[in-house]
N, C-alpha and C positions, 0 to 999 in steps of 0.2 A: 471740401474733397468729405465725405462721404463716410462712414465708421468701416464699411463694408474692402475700399479703393485702402483704407491707412497699412492693414498687417501685408498685404502684399507686398505693399510697396517699399515695406520698414523689411522686407526678407528681403527683398530686391539690390534694399540699398545694405543690409547687413552680409548678402553674397557680395558685395563687390567692393566693401569694406575687409573683408578675409581674401577679395585677388589681387584687393591691392595691397596690404600685407606678409602674404604669399610670396607678391610679386619685390618688394622690397627686402623680404630672405634672397630669394632668390640671388638680386640685382647685390646683394652684401658677399654671396660666395662668391659671384662672377668677379668680385672686383681682387680678392681673396686668389686665387683659382689666379687671376691674371699675374697680381703679386707678383708669386712664385713664379709664374711660369718666367715671365721675365730679370726676375734675380739665374734662376736655371738655364737660361739663353745666353744668359751677361756670363757665366758663371763657362761653359761652352762656349764662351766665342773667348771668354780669356783662354780653356787652354784650347783652343786649336793655336789662335797664334803662338803659346808656348811652342807645337806640336812645329809647328809650319819652323817658327826656330831654330827649333832641336834640326828639324832635316835639312836645313839650308846648312845648317853647322857639320853638318856626317858630311853632306855633297863637296861642303867644302875640303873638306879632310879625303875624303873617296879622291874627288880631286887632287889637289899634292899628290898623294901613295903614287896614283898611277900614273902622273906626269915623274915623277922620281925613277918609277918604273922605267918606261917611256925613253928619261938618260939613260939608265943603266945599261939599258939594251945595246948593246957590243954588235947588230947589224947593223 
């Protein structure tokens, strides 16, 4: 290569290196965000399961009360 081609090539390589560094940084950011989202999803799933259980228990209790009321109905 002659000296006239070296600086543009060097500039291109440096530009590519900056892009790769930016991509590496972006990848790290995305990985962190993904971990945070997975943790939040797990928490929401646990909360949902807890609420479903509480709703089931409330329905069971309501059904018991309704059954008692029907059994106490004089008609």
